[in-house]
PDBQT receptor file of N, H, CA, C and O in Angstrom, charges set to zero:
ATOM      1  N   UNK A   1       4.520  89.298  42.802  1.00  0.00    +0.000 N 
ATOM      2  CA  UNK A   1       5.370  89.238  41.645  1.00  0.00    +0.000 C 
ATOM      3  C   UNK A   1       4.645  88.472  40.540  1.00  0.00    +0.000 C 
ATOM      4  O   UNK A   1       4.162  87.362  40.763  1.00  0.00    +0.000 OA
ATOM      5  N   UNK A   2       4.573  89.051  39.382  1.00  0.00    +0.000 N 
ATOM      6  H   UNK A   2       4.966  89.953  39.201  1.00  0.00    +0.000 HD
ATOM      7  CA  UNK A   2       3.868  88.439  38.261  1.00  0.00    +0.000 C 
ATOM      8  C   UNK A   2       4.850  87.771  37.310  1.00  0.00    +0.000 C 
ATOM      9  O   UNK A   2       5.886  88.340  36.965  1.00  0.00    +0.000 OA
ATOM     10  N   UNK A   3       4.514  86.571  36.897  1.00  0.00    +0.000 N 
ATOM     11  H   UNK A   3       3.673  86.109  37.177  1.00  0.00    +0.000 HD
ATOM     12  CA  UNK A   3       5.311  85.863  35.903  1.00  0.00    +0.000 C 
ATOM     13  C   UNK A   3       4.482  85.753  34.639  1.00  0.00    +0.000 C 
ATOM     14  O   UNK A   3       3.988  84.677  34.304  1.00  0.00    +0.000 OA
ATOM     15  N   UNK A   4       4.332  86.841  33.953  1.00  0.00    +0.000 N 
ATOM     16  H   UNK A   4       4.733  87.716  34.225  1.00  0.00    +0.000 HD
ATOM     17  CA  UNK A   4       3.498  86.913  32.764  1.00  0.00    +0.000 C 
ATOM     18  C   UNK A   4       4.356  86.757  31.518  1.00  0.00    +0.000 C 
ATOM     19  O   UNK A   4       4.618  87.732  30.813  1.00  0.00    +0.000 OA
ATOM     20  N   UNK A   5       4.797  85.523  31.244  1.00  0.00    +0.000 N 
ATOM     21  H   UNK A   5       4.585  84.731  31.817  1.00  0.00    +0.000 HD
ATOM     22  CA  UNK A   5       5.723  85.288  30.141  1.00  0.00    +0.000 C 
ATOM     23  C   UNK A   5       5.022  85.226  28.794  1.00  0.00    +0.000 C 
ATOM     24  O   UNK A   5       5.680  85.409  27.770  1.00  0.00    +0.000 OA
ATOM     25  N   UNK A   6       3.735  84.981  28.747  1.00  0.00    +0.000 N 
ATOM     26  H   UNK A   6       3.200  84.833  29.579  1.00  0.00    +0.000 HD
ATOM     27  CA  UNK A   6       3.018  84.946  27.481  1.00  0.00    +0.000 C 
ATOM     28  C   UNK A   6       3.536  83.861  26.569  1.00  0.00    +0.000 C 
ATOM     29  O   UNK A   6       3.717  82.721  26.995  1.00  0.00    +0.000 OA
ATOM     30  N   UNK A   7       3.780  84.206  25.309  1.00  0.00    +0.000 N 
ATOM     31  H   UNK A   7       3.634  85.133  24.963  1.00  0.00    +0.000 HD
ATOM     32  CA  UNK A   7       4.223  83.237  24.312  1.00  0.00    +0.000 C 
ATOM     33  C   UNK A   7       5.715  83.276  24.067  1.00  0.00    +0.000 C 
ATOM     34  O   UNK A   7       6.187  82.750  23.059  1.00  0.00    +0.000 OA
ATOM     35  N   UNK A   8       6.467  83.886  24.968  1.00  0.00    +0.000 N 
ATOM     36  H   UNK A   8       6.083  84.313  25.787  1.00  0.00    +0.000 HD
ATOM     37  CA  UNK A   8       7.915  83.959  24.769  1.00  0.00    +0.000 C 
ATOM     38  C   UNK A   8       8.546  82.592  24.929  1.00  0.00    +0.000 C 
ATOM     39  O   UNK A   8       8.221  81.848  25.854  1.00  0.00    +0.000 OA
ATOM     40  N   UNK A   9       9.448  82.271  24.021  1.00  0.00    +0.000 N 
ATOM     41  H   UNK A   9       9.712  82.876  23.270  1.00  0.00    +0.000 HD
ATOM     42  CA  UNK A   9      10.165  81.013  24.079  1.00  0.00    +0.000 C 
ATOM     43  C   UNK A   9      11.431  81.179  24.902  1.00  0.00    +0.000 C 
ATOM     44  O   UNK A   9      12.030  82.254  24.921  1.00  0.00    +0.000 OA
ATOM     45  N   UNK A  10      11.832  80.125  25.574  1.00  0.00    +0.000 N 
ATOM     46  H   UNK A  10      11.346  79.252  25.558  1.00  0.00    +0.000 HD
ATOM     47  CA  UNK A  10      13.074  80.152  26.336  1.00  0.00    +0.000 C 
ATOM     48  C   UNK A  10      14.244  80.359  25.374  1.00  0.00    +0.000 C 
ATOM     49  O   UNK A  10      15.193  81.078  25.686  1.00  0.00    +0.000 OA
ATOM     50  N   UNK A  11      14.167  79.731  24.215  1.00  0.00    +0.000 N 
ATOM     51  H   UNK A  11      13.396  79.147  23.962  1.00  0.00    +0.000 HD
ATOM     52  CA  UNK A  11      15.193  79.879  23.179  1.00  0.00    +0.000 C 
ATOM     53  C   UNK A  11      14.537  80.551  21.978  1.00  0.00    +0.000 C 
ATOM     54  O   UNK A  11      13.876  79.883  21.183  1.00  0.00    +0.000 OA
ATOM     55  N   UNK A  12      14.710  81.862  21.834  1.00  0.00    +0.000 N 
ATOM     56  H   UNK A  12      15.247  82.405  22.479  1.00  0.00    +0.000 HD
ATOM     57  CA  UNK A  12      14.032  82.584  20.746  1.00  0.00    +0.000 C 
ATOM     58  C   UNK A  12      14.319  82.013  19.357  1.00  0.00    +0.000 C 
ATOM     59  O   UNK A  12      13.470  82.113  18.471  1.00  0.00    +0.000 OA
ATOM     60  N   UNK A  13      15.478  81.426  19.151  1.00  0.00    +0.000 N 
ATOM     61  H   UNK A  13      16.168  81.344  19.870  1.00  0.00    +0.000 HD
ATOM     62  CA  UNK A  13      15.824  80.860  17.841  1.00  0.00    +0.000 C 
ATOM     63  C   UNK A  13      14.942  79.669  17.487  1.00  0.00    +0.000 C 
ATOM     64  O   UNK A  13      14.931  79.241  16.333  1.00  0.00    +0.000 OA
ATOM     65  N   UNK A  14      14.206  79.127  18.444  1.00  0.00    +0.000 N 
ATOM     66  H   UNK A  14      14.214  79.475  19.382  1.00  0.00    +0.000 HD
ATOM     67  CA  UNK A  14      13.330  77.982  18.194  1.00  0.00    +0.000 C 
ATOM     68  C   UNK A  14      11.996  78.386  17.580  1.00  0.00    +0.000 C 
ATOM     69  O   UNK A  14      11.167  77.521  17.298  1.00  0.00    +0.000 OA
ATOM     70  N   UNK A  15      11.771  79.669  17.369  1.00  0.00    +0.000 N 
ATOM     71  H   UNK A  15      12.445  80.372  17.598  1.00  0.00    +0.000 HD
ATOM     72  CA  UNK A  15      10.496  80.177  16.847  1.00  0.00    +0.000 C 
ATOM     73  C   UNK A  15      10.106  79.495  15.530  1.00  0.00    +0.000 C 
ATOM     74  O   UNK A  15       8.963  79.065  15.377  1.00  0.00    +0.000 OA
ATOM     75  N   UNK A  16      11.036  79.392  14.588  1.00  0.00    +0.000 N 
ATOM     76  H   UNK A  16      11.965  79.742  14.713  1.00  0.00    +0.000 HD
ATOM     77  CA  UNK A  16      10.718  78.779  13.291  1.00  0.00    +0.000 C 
ATOM     78  C   UNK A  16      10.320  77.315  13.450  1.00  0.00    +0.000 C 
ATOM     79  O   UNK A  16       9.372  76.855  12.814  1.00  0.00    +0.000 OA
ATOM     80  N   UNK A  17      11.038  76.586  14.292  1.00  0.00    +0.000 N 
ATOM     81  H   UNK A  17      11.809  76.959  14.808  1.00  0.00    +0.000 HD
ATOM     82  CA  UNK A  17      10.720  75.171  14.510  1.00  0.00    +0.000 C 
ATOM     83  C   UNK A  17       9.344  75.028  15.152  1.00  0.00    +0.000 C 
ATOM     84  O   UNK A  17       8.580  74.136  14.781  1.00  0.00    +0.000 OA
ATOM     85  N   UNK A  18       9.019  75.894  16.110  1.00  0.00    +0.000 N 
ATOM     86  H   UNK A  18       9.639  76.619  16.411  1.00  0.00    +0.000 HD
ATOM     87  CA  UNK A  18       7.709  75.835  16.763  1.00  0.00    +0.000 C 
ATOM     88  C   UNK A  18       6.589  76.188  15.787  1.00  0.00    +0.000 C 
ATOM     89  O   UNK A  18       5.520  75.578  15.821  1.00  0.00    +0.000 OA
ATOM     90  N   UNK A  19       6.829  77.163  14.924  1.00  0.00    +0.000 N 
ATOM     91  H   UNK A  19       7.697  77.659  14.896  1.00  0.00    +0.000 HD
ATOM     92  CA  UNK A  19       5.821  77.517  13.920  1.00  0.00    +0.000 C 
ATOM     93  C   UNK A  19       5.578  76.350  12.967  1.00  0.00    +0.000 C 
ATOM     94  O   UNK A  19       4.435  76.068  12.609  1.00  0.00    +0.000 OA
ATOM     95  N   UNK A  20       6.649  75.673  12.555  1.00  0.00    +0.000 N 
ATOM     96  H   UNK A  20       7.577  75.903  12.846  1.00  0.00    +0.000 HD
ATOM     97  CA  UNK A  20       6.514  74.516  11.672  1.00  0.00    +0.000 C 
ATOM     98  C   UNK A  20       5.752  73.398  12.379  1.00  0.00    +0.000 C 
ATOM     99  O   UNK A  20       4.877  72.759  11.793  1.00  0.00    +0.000 OA
ATOM    100  N   UNK A  21       6.095  73.172  13.645  1.00  0.00    +0.000 N 
ATOM    101  H   UNK A  21       6.805  73.690  14.121  1.00  0.00    +0.000 HD
ATOM    102  CA  UNK A  21       5.415  72.155  14.459  1.00  0.00    +0.000 C 
ATOM    103  C   UNK A  21       3.929  72.459  14.574  1.00  0.00    +0.000 C 
ATOM    104  O   UNK A  21       3.097  71.559  14.455  1.00  0.00    +0.000 OA
ATOM    105  N   UNK A  22       3.592  73.725  14.806  1.00  0.00    +0.000 N 
ATOM    106  H   UNK A  22       4.267  74.456  14.903  1.00  0.00    +0.000 HD
ATOM    107  CA  UNK A  22       2.188  74.139  14.921  1.00  0.00    +0.000 C 
ATOM    108  C   UNK A  22       1.445  73.914  13.607  1.00  0.00    +0.000 C 
ATOM    109  O   UNK A  22       0.305  73.450  13.612  1.00  0.00    +0.000 OA
ATOM    110  N   UNK A  23       2.081  74.240  12.484  1.00  0.00    +0.000 N 
ATOM    111  H   UNK A  23       3.008  74.616  12.479  1.00  0.00    +0.000 HD
ATOM    112  CA  UNK A  23       1.446  74.043  11.183  1.00  0.00    +0.000 C 
ATOM    113  C   UNK A  23       1.207  72.558  10.907  1.00  0.00    +0.000 C 
ATOM    114  O   UNK A  23       0.159  72.185  10.380  1.00  0.00    +0.000 OA
ATOM    115  N   UNK A  24       2.177  71.710  11.262  1.00  0.00    +0.000 N 
ATOM    116  H   UNK A  24       3.028  72.013  11.690  1.00  0.00    +0.000 HD
ATOM    117  CA  UNK A  24       2.012  70.263  11.083  1.00  0.00    +0.000 C 
ATOM    118  C   UNK A  24       0.853  69.738  11.925  1.00  0.00    +0.000 C 
ATOM    119  O   UNK A  24       0.038  68.950  11.444  1.00  0.00    +0.000 OA
ATOM    120  N   UNK A  25       0.781  70.172  13.173  1.00  0.00    +0.000 N 
ATOM    121  H   UNK A  25       1.443  70.812  13.564  1.00  0.00    +0.000 HD
ATOM    122  CA  UNK A  25      -0.290  69.738  14.066  1.00  0.00    +0.000 C 
ATOM    123  C   UNK A  25      -1.647  70.201  13.526  1.00  0.00    +0.000 C 
ATOM    124  O   UNK A  25      -2.617  69.444  13.551  1.00  0.00    +0.000 OA
ATOM    125  N   UNK A  26      -1.712  71.438  13.040  1.00  0.00    +0.000 N 
ATOM    126  H   UNK A  26      -0.923  72.053  13.020  1.00  0.00    +0.000 HD
ATOM    127  CA  UNK A  26      -2.959  71.971  12.487  1.00  0.00    +0.000 C 
ATOM    128  C   UNK A  26      -3.387  71.162  11.266  1.00  0.00    +0.000 C 
ATOM    129  O   UNK A  26      -4.569  70.858  11.099  1.00  0.00    +0.000 OA
ATOM    130  N   UNK A  27      -2.439  70.821  10.429  1.00  0.00    +0.000 N 
ATOM    131  H   UNK A  27      -1.480  71.068  10.565  1.00  0.00    +0.000 HD
ATOM    132  CA  UNK A  27      -2.742  70.038   9.237  1.00  0.00    +0.000 C 
ATOM    133  C   UNK A  27      -3.280  68.660   9.624  1.00  0.00    +0.000 C 
ATOM    134  O   UNK A  27      -4.201  68.153   8.984  1.00  0.00    +0.000 OA
ATOM    135  N   UNK A  28      -2.712  68.053  10.664  1.00  0.00    +0.000 N 
ATOM    136  H   UNK A  28      -1.964  68.464  11.184  1.00  0.00    +0.000 HD
ATOM    137  CA  UNK A  28      -3.146  66.729  11.111  1.00  0.00    +0.000 C 
ATOM    138  C   UNK A  28      -4.578  66.717  11.624  1.00  0.00    +0.000 C 
ATOM    139  O   UNK A  28      -5.278  65.715  11.478  1.00  0.00    +0.000 OA
ATOM    140  N   UNK A  29      -5.024  67.819  12.225  1.00  0.00    +0.000 N 
ATOM    141  H   UNK A  29      -4.455  68.633  12.344  1.00  0.00    +0.000 HD
ATOM    142  CA  UNK A  29      -6.390  67.871  12.749  1.00  0.00    +0.000 C 
ATOM    143  C   UNK A  29      -7.347  68.599  11.803  1.00  0.00    +0.000 C 
ATOM    144  O   UNK A  29      -8.512  68.813  12.137  1.00  0.00    +0.000 OA
ATOM    145  N   UNK A  30      -6.851  68.978  10.618  1.00  0.00    +0.000 N 
ATOM    146  H   UNK A  30      -5.905  68.804  10.346  1.00  0.00    +0.000 HD
ATOM    147  CA  UNK A  30      -7.717  69.577   9.611  1.00  0.00    +0.000 C 
ATOM    148  C   UNK A  30      -8.044  71.039   9.818  1.00  0.00    +0.000 C 
ATOM    149  O   UNK A  30      -9.088  71.507   9.362  1.00  0.00    +0.000 OA
ATOM    150  N   UNK A  31      -7.168  71.778  10.501  1.00  0.00    +0.000 N 
ATOM    151  H   UNK A  31      -6.320  71.399  10.871  1.00  0.00    +0.000 HD
ATOM    152  CA  UNK A  31      -7.383  73.212  10.709  1.00  0.00    +0.000 C 
ATOM    153  C   UNK A  31      -6.467  73.967   9.748  1.00  0.00    +0.000 C 
ATOM    154  O   UNK A  31      -5.265  73.704   9.694  1.00  0.00    +0.000 OA
ATOM    155  N   UNK A  32      -7.030  74.892   9.001  1.00  0.00    +0.000 N 
ATOM    156  H   UNK A  32      -8.006  75.106   9.045  1.00  0.00    +0.000 HD
ATOM    157  CA  UNK A  32      -6.270  75.649   8.011  1.00  0.00    +0.000 C 
ATOM    158  C   UNK A  32      -5.682  76.894   8.665  1.00  0.00    +0.000 C 
ATOM    159  O   UNK A  32      -6.351  77.920   8.785  1.00  0.00    +0.000 OA
ATOM    160  N   UNK A  33      -4.411  76.792   9.090  1.00  0.00    +0.000 N 
ATOM    161  H   UNK A  33      -3.867  75.959   8.992  1.00  0.00    +0.000 HD
ATOM    162  CA  UNK A  33      -3.724  77.954   9.665  1.00  0.00    +0.000 C 
ATOM    163  C   UNK A  33      -2.951  78.675   8.580  1.00  0.00    +0.000 C 
ATOM    164  O   UNK A  33      -2.503  78.071   7.605  1.00  0.00    +0.000 OA
ATOM    165  N   UNK A  34      -2.802  79.977   8.767  1.00  0.00    +0.000 N 
ATOM    166  H   UNK A  34      -3.166  80.467   9.559  1.00  0.00    +0.000 HD
ATOM    167  CA  UNK A  34      -1.997  80.799   7.872  1.00  0.00    +0.000 C 
ATOM    168  C   UNK A  34      -0.798  81.301   8.671  1.00  0.00    +0.000 C 
ATOM    169  O   UNK A  34      -0.821  81.305   9.901  1.00  0.00    +0.000 OA
ATOM    170  N   UNK A  35       0.241  81.722   7.970  1.00  0.00    +0.000 N 
ATOM    171  H   UNK A  35       0.260  81.719   6.970  1.00  0.00    +0.000 HD
ATOM    172  CA  UNK A  35       1.330  82.409   8.652  1.00  0.00    +0.000 C 
ATOM    173  C   UNK A  35       0.804  83.759   9.102  1.00  0.00    +0.000 C 
ATOM    174  O   UNK A  35       0.137  84.456   8.337  1.00  0.00    +0.000 OA
ATOM    175  N   UNK A  36       1.097  84.130  10.333  1.00  0.00    +0.000 N 
ATOM    176  H   UNK A  36       1.638  83.565  10.955  1.00  0.00    +0.000 HD
ATOM    177  CA  UNK A  36       0.630  85.414  10.851  1.00  0.00    +0.000 C 
ATOM    178  C   UNK A  36      -0.669  85.272  11.621  1.00  0.00    +0.000 C 
ATOM    179  O   UNK A  36      -0.850  84.325  12.386  1.00  0.00    +0.000 OA
ATOM    180  N   UNK A  37      -1.564  86.212  11.415  1.00  0.00    +0.000 N 
ATOM    181  H   UNK A  37      -1.418  86.981  10.793  1.00  0.00    +0.000 HD
ATOM    182  CA  UNK A  37      -2.800  86.312  12.179  1.00  0.00    +0.000 C 
ATOM    183  C   UNK A  37      -3.776  85.191  11.836  1.00  0.00    +0.000 C 
ATOM    184  O   UNK A  37      -4.041  84.927  10.663  1.00  0.00    +0.000 OA
ATOM    185  N   UNK A  38      -4.308  84.532  12.868  1.00  0.00    +0.000 N 
ATOM    186  H   UNK A  38      -4.093  84.747  13.821  1.00  0.00    +0.000 HD
ATOM    187  CA  UNK A  38      -5.295  83.465  12.691  1.00  0.00    +0.000 C 
ATOM    188  C   UNK A  38      -6.510  83.680  13.587  1.00  0.00    +0.000 C 
ATOM    189  O   UNK A  38      -7.101  82.724  14.091  1.00  0.00    +0.000 OA
ATOM    190  N   UNK A  39      -6.871  84.927  13.777  1.00  0.00    +0.000 N 
ATOM    191  H   UNK A  39      -6.392  85.703  13.368  1.00  0.00    +0.000 HD
ATOM    192  CA  UNK A  39      -7.994  85.253  14.639  1.00  0.00    +0.000 C 
ATOM    193  C   UNK A  39      -9.345  84.825  14.108  1.00  0.00    +0.000 C 
ATOM    194  O   UNK A  39     -10.355  84.939  14.802  1.00  0.00    +0.000 OA
ATOM    195  N   UNK A  40      -9.367  84.334  12.879  1.00  0.00    +0.000 N 
ATOM    196  H   UNK A  40      -8.546  84.241  12.315  1.00  0.00    +0.000 HD
ATOM    197  CA  UNK A  40     -10.637  83.905  12.289  1.00  0.00    +0.000 C 
ATOM    198  C   UNK A  40     -10.971  82.447  12.580  1.00  0.00    +0.000 C 
ATOM    199  O   UNK A  40     -12.039  81.976  12.189  1.00  0.00    +0.000 OA
ATOM    200  N   UNK A  41     -10.070  81.713  13.267  1.00  0.00    +0.000 N 
ATOM    201  H   UNK A  41      -9.202  82.096  13.584  1.00  0.00    +0.000 HD
ATOM    202  CA  UNK A  41     -10.398  80.325  13.610  1.00  0.00    +0.000 C 
ATOM    203  C   UNK A  41     -11.143  80.310  14.941  1.00  0.00    +0.000 C 
ATOM    204  O   UNK A  41     -11.015  81.231  15.747  1.00  0.00    +0.000 OA
ATOM    205  N   UNK A  42     -11.917  79.262  15.157  1.00  0.00    +0.000 N 
ATOM    206  H   UNK A  42     -12.021  78.514  14.502  1.00  0.00    +0.000 HD
ATOM    207  CA  UNK A  42     -12.703  79.168  16.383  1.00  0.00    +0.000 C 
ATOM    208  C   UNK A  42     -11.825  78.708  17.549  1.00  0.00    +0.000 C 
ATOM    209  O   UNK A  42     -10.726  78.191  17.349  1.00  0.00    +0.000 OA
ATOM    210  N   UNK A  43     -12.323  78.902  18.748  1.00  0.00    +0.000 N 
ATOM    211  H   UNK A  43     -13.216  79.321  18.910  1.00  0.00    +0.000 HD
ATOM    212  CA  UNK A  43     -11.613  78.433  19.939  1.00  0.00    +0.000 C 
ATOM    213  C   UNK A  43     -11.478  76.917  19.907  1.00  0.00    +0.000 C 
ATOM    214  O   UNK A  43     -10.465  76.375  20.349  1.00  0.00    +0.000 OA
ATOM    215  N   UNK A  44     -12.471  76.241  19.397  1.00  0.00    +0.000 N 
ATOM    216  H   UNK A  44     -13.294  76.681  19.038  1.00  0.00    +0.000 HD
ATOM    217  CA  UNK A  44     -12.417  74.776  19.284  1.00  0.00    +0.000 C 
ATOM    218  C   UNK A  44     -11.285  74.354  18.353  1.00  0.00    +0.000 C 
ATOM    219  O   UNK A  44     -10.549  73.412  18.649  1.00  0.00    +0.000 OA
ATOM    220  N   UNK A  45     -11.148  75.051  17.229  1.00  0.00    +0.000 N 
ATOM    221  H   UNK A  45     -11.745  75.816  16.988  1.00  0.00    +0.000 HD
ATOM    222  CA  UNK A  45     -10.076  74.725  16.290  1.00  0.00    +0.000 C 
ATOM    223  C   UNK A  45      -8.709  74.997  16.909  1.00  0.00    +0.000 C 
ATOM    224  O   UNK A  45      -7.792  74.184  16.789  1.00  0.00    +0.000 OA
ATOM    225  N   UNK A  46      -8.578  76.138  17.566  1.00  0.00    +0.000 N 
ATOM    226  H   UNK A  46      -9.323  76.798  17.663  1.00  0.00    +0.000 HD
ATOM    227  CA  UNK A  46      -7.306  76.479  18.214  1.00  0.00    +0.000 C 
ATOM    228  C   UNK A  46      -6.968  75.448  19.291  1.00  0.00    +0.000 C 
ATOM    229  O   UNK A  46      -5.814  75.042  19.425  1.00  0.00    +0.000 OA
ATOM    230  N   UNK A  47      -7.966  75.030  20.051  1.00  0.00    +0.000 N 
ATOM    231  H   UNK A  47      -8.903  75.359  19.942  1.00  0.00    +0.000 HD
ATOM    232  CA  UNK A  47      -7.755  74.015  21.071  1.00  0.00    +0.000 C 
ATOM    233  C   UNK A  47      -7.360  72.679  20.487  1.00  0.00    +0.000 C 
ATOM    234  O   UNK A  47      -6.562  71.950  21.077  1.00  0.00    +0.000 OA
ATOM    235  N   UNK A  48      -7.915  72.350  19.329  1.00  0.00    +0.000 N 
ATOM    236  H   UNK A  48      -8.563  72.941  18.850  1.00  0.00    +0.000 HD
ATOM    237  CA  UNK A  48      -7.552  71.103  18.652  1.00  0.00    +0.000 C 
ATOM    238  C   UNK A  48      -6.080  71.112  18.249  1.00  0.00    +0.000 C 
ATOM    239  O   UNK A  48      -5.383  70.107  18.379  1.00  0.00    +0.000 OA
ATOM    240  N   UNK A  49      -5.621  72.258  17.760  1.00  0.00    +0.000 N 
ATOM    241  H   UNK A  49      -6.188  73.075  17.654  1.00  0.00    +0.000 HD
ATOM    242  CA  UNK A  49      -4.219  72.376  17.354  1.00  0.00    +0.000 C 
ATOM    243  C   UNK A  49      -3.314  72.246  18.584  1.00  0.00    +0.000 C 
ATOM    244  O   UNK A  49      -2.345  71.487  18.567  1.00  0.00    +0.000 OA
ATOM    245  N   UNK A  50      -3.631  72.984  19.643  1.00  0.00    +0.000 N 
ATOM    246  H   UNK A  50      -4.419  73.600  19.657  1.00  0.00    +0.000 HD
ATOM    247  CA  UNK A  50      -2.832  72.909  20.863  1.00  0.00    +0.000 C 
ATOM    248  C   UNK A  50      -2.843  71.516  21.463  1.00  0.00    +0.000 C 
ATOM    249  O   UNK A  50      -1.809  71.032  21.923  1.00  0.00    +0.000 OA
ATOM    250  N   UNK A  51      -3.988  70.873  21.462  1.00  0.00    +0.000 N 
ATOM    251  H   UNK A  51      -4.827  71.267  21.088  1.00  0.00    +0.000 HD
ATOM    252  CA  UNK A  51      -4.091  69.519  21.997  1.00  0.00    +0.000 C 
ATOM    253  C   UNK A  51      -3.266  68.533  21.201  1.00  0.00    +0.000 C 
ATOM    254  O   UNK A  51      -2.637  67.643  21.774  1.00  0.00    +0.000 OA
ATOM    255  N   UNK A  52      -3.260  68.680  19.877  1.00  0.00    +0.000 N 
ATOM    256  H   UNK A  52      -3.771  69.402  19.411  1.00  0.00    +0.000 HD
ATOM    257  CA  UNK A  52      -2.459  67.808  19.021  1.00  0.00    +0.000 C 
ATOM    258  C   UNK A  52      -0.973  68.028  19.279  1.00  0.00    +0.000 C 
ATOM    259  O   UNK A  52      -0.192  67.076  19.272  1.00  0.00    +0.000 OA
ATOM    260  N   UNK A  53      -0.581  69.279  19.508  1.00  0.00    +0.000 N 
ATOM    261  H   UNK A  53      -1.216  70.052  19.514  1.00  0.00    +0.000 HD
ATOM    262  CA  UNK A  53       0.820  69.573  19.803  1.00  0.00    +0.000 C 
ATOM    263  C   UNK A  53       1.247  68.904  21.106  1.00  0.00    +0.000 C 
ATOM    264  O   UNK A  53       2.320  68.303  21.178  1.00  0.00    +0.000 OA
ATOM    265  N   UNK A  54       0.410  69.009  22.131  1.00  0.00    +0.000 N 
ATOM    266  H   UNK A  54      -0.461  69.496  22.073  1.00  0.00    +0.000 HD
ATOM    267  CA  UNK A  54       0.722  68.384  23.415  1.00  0.00    +0.000 C 
ATOM    268  C   UNK A  54       0.790  66.869  23.271  1.00  0.00    +0.000 C 
ATOM    269  O   UNK A  54       1.689  66.229  23.817  1.00  0.00    +0.000 OA
ATOM    270  N   UNK A  55      -0.149  66.302  22.542  1.00  0.00    +0.000 N 
ATOM    271  H   UNK A  55      -0.879  66.822  22.098  1.00  0.00    +0.000 HD
ATOM    272  CA  UNK A  55      -0.160  64.851  22.322  1.00  0.00    +0.000 C 
ATOM    273  C   UNK A  55       1.146  64.395  21.686  1.00  0.00    +0.000 C 
ATOM    274  O   UNK A  55       1.736  63.402  22.110  1.00  0.00    +0.000 OA
ATOM    275  N   UNK A  56       1.602  65.132  20.655  1.00  0.00    +0.000 N 
ATOM    276  H   UNK A  56       1.122  65.939  20.310  1.00  0.00    +0.000 HD
ATOM    277  CA  UNK A  56       2.839  64.771  19.964  1.00  0.00    +0.000 C 
ATOM    278  C   UNK A  56       4.058  64.953  20.870  1.00  0.00    +0.000 C 
ATOM    279  O   UNK A  56       4.996  64.159  20.805  1.00  0.00    +0.000 OA
ATOM    280  N   UNK A  57       4.056  65.981  21.708  1.00  0.00    +0.000 N 
ATOM    281  H   UNK A  57       3.294  66.627  21.762  1.00  0.00    +0.000 HD
ATOM    282  CA  UNK A  57       5.180  66.192  22.633  1.00  0.00    +0.000 C 
ATOM    283  C   UNK A  57       5.251  65.069  23.663  1.00  0.00    +0.000 C 
ATOM    284  O   UNK A  57       6.340  64.609  24.005  1.00  0.00    +0.000 OA
ATOM    285  N   UNK A  58       4.101  64.627  24.157  1.00  0.00    +0.000 N 
ATOM    286  H   UNK A  58       3.216  65.001  23.880  1.00  0.00    +0.000 HD
ATOM    287  CA  UNK A  58       4.075  63.530  25.121  1.00  0.00    +0.000 C 
ATOM    288  C   UNK A  58       4.551  62.239  24.461  1.00  0.00    +0.000 C 
ATOM    289  O   UNK A  58       5.311  61.477  25.058  1.00  0.00    +0.000 OA
ATOM    290  N   UNK A  59       4.109  61.996  23.240  1.00  0.00    +0.000 N 
ATOM    291  H   UNK A  59       3.491  62.615  22.755  1.00  0.00    +0.000 HD
ATOM    292  CA  UNK A  59       4.566  60.800  22.522  1.00  0.00    +0.000 C 
ATOM    293  C   UNK A  59       6.074  60.820  22.319  1.00  0.00    +0.000 C 
ATOM    294  O   UNK A  59       6.737  59.797  22.489  1.00  0.00    +0.000 OA
ATOM    295  N   UNK A  60       6.617  61.973  21.958  1.00  0.00    +0.000 N 
ATOM    296  H   UNK A  60       6.078  62.804  21.821  1.00  0.00    +0.000 HD
ATOM    297  CA  UNK A  60       8.064  62.097  21.739  1.00  0.00    +0.000 C 
ATOM    298  C   UNK A  60       8.810  61.840  23.045  1.00  0.00    +0.000 C 
ATOM    299  O   UNK A  60       9.839  61.164  23.048  1.00  0.00    +0.000 OA
ATOM    300  N   UNK A  61       8.303  62.369  24.145  1.00  0.00    +0.000 N 
ATOM    301  H   UNK A  61       7.467  62.918  24.142  1.00  0.00    +0.000 HD
ATOM    302  CA  UNK A  61       8.927  62.162  25.450  1.00  0.00    +0.000 C 
ATOM    303  C   UNK A  61       8.896  60.689  25.826  1.00  0.00    +0.000 C 
ATOM    304  O   UNK A  61       9.901  60.129  26.264  1.00  0.00    +0.000 OA
ATOM    305  N   UNK A  62       7.734  60.064  25.653  1.00  0.00    +0.000 N 
ATOM    306  H   UNK A  62       6.917  60.519  25.298  1.00  0.00    +0.000 HD
ATOM    307  CA  UNK A  62       7.609  58.633  26.003  1.00  0.00    +0.000 C 
ATOM    308  C   UNK A  62       8.517  57.769  25.128  1.00  0.00    +0.000 C 
ATOM    309  O   UNK A  62       9.095  56.796  25.611  1.00  0.00    +0.000 OA
ATOM    310  N   UNK A  63       8.646  58.111  23.856  1.00  0.00    +0.000 N 
ATOM    311  H   UNK A  63       8.176  58.902  23.463  1.00  0.00    +0.000 HD
ATOM    312  CA  UNK A  63       9.554  57.361  22.982  1.00  0.00    +0.000 C 
ATOM    313  C   UNK A  63      11.002  57.539  23.405  1.00  0.00    +0.000 C 
ATOM    314  O   UNK A  63      11.818  56.634  23.229  1.00  0.00    +0.000 OA
ATOM    315  N   UNK A  64      11.324  58.693  23.958  1.00  0.00    +0.000 N 
ATOM    316  H   UNK A  64      10.661  59.428  24.101  1.00  0.00    +0.000 HD
ATOM    317  CA  UNK A  64      12.677  58.940  24.445  1.00  0.00    +0.000 C 
ATOM    318  C   UNK A  64      13.010  58.154  25.702  1.00  0.00    +0.000 C 
ATOM    319  O   UNK A  64      14.181  57.923  26.004  1.00  0.00    +0.000 OA
ATOM    320  N   UNK A  65      11.988  57.743  26.431  1.00  0.00    +0.000 N 
ATOM    321  H   UNK A  65      11.036  57.930  26.185  1.00  0.00    +0.000 HD
ATOM    322  CA  UNK A  65      12.190  56.961  27.653  1.00  0.00    +0.000 C 
ATOM    323  C   UNK A  65      12.502  55.508  27.360  1.00  0.00    +0.000 C 
ATOM    324  O   UNK A  65      13.062  54.807  28.202  1.00  0.00    +0.000 OA
ATOM    325  N   UNK A  66      12.144  55.053  26.170  1.00  0.00    +0.000 N 
ATOM    326  H   UNK A  66      11.689  55.623  25.485  1.00  0.00    +0.000 HD
ATOM    327  CA  UNK A  66      12.310  53.629  25.816  1.00  0.00    +0.000 C 
ATOM    328  C   UNK A  66      13.727  53.321  25.428  1.00  0.00    +0.000 C 
ATOM    329  O   UNK A  66      14.044  52.177  25.102  1.00  0.00    +0.000 OA
TER     330      UNK A  66
């Protein structure tokens, strides 16, 4: 059985919030993302954006524990 969920969100209505979050993270690490297709960025840049998003999510979780 394959669980190939891809980029589907559990709550589809959260798409706009996630896009805004991604743009903020990209801006923080200096990556110029556009709305829509971003296939022209490098894997390193994409990884920087994803890493920044994870870092911010962990910080938010840890702040919620306090």
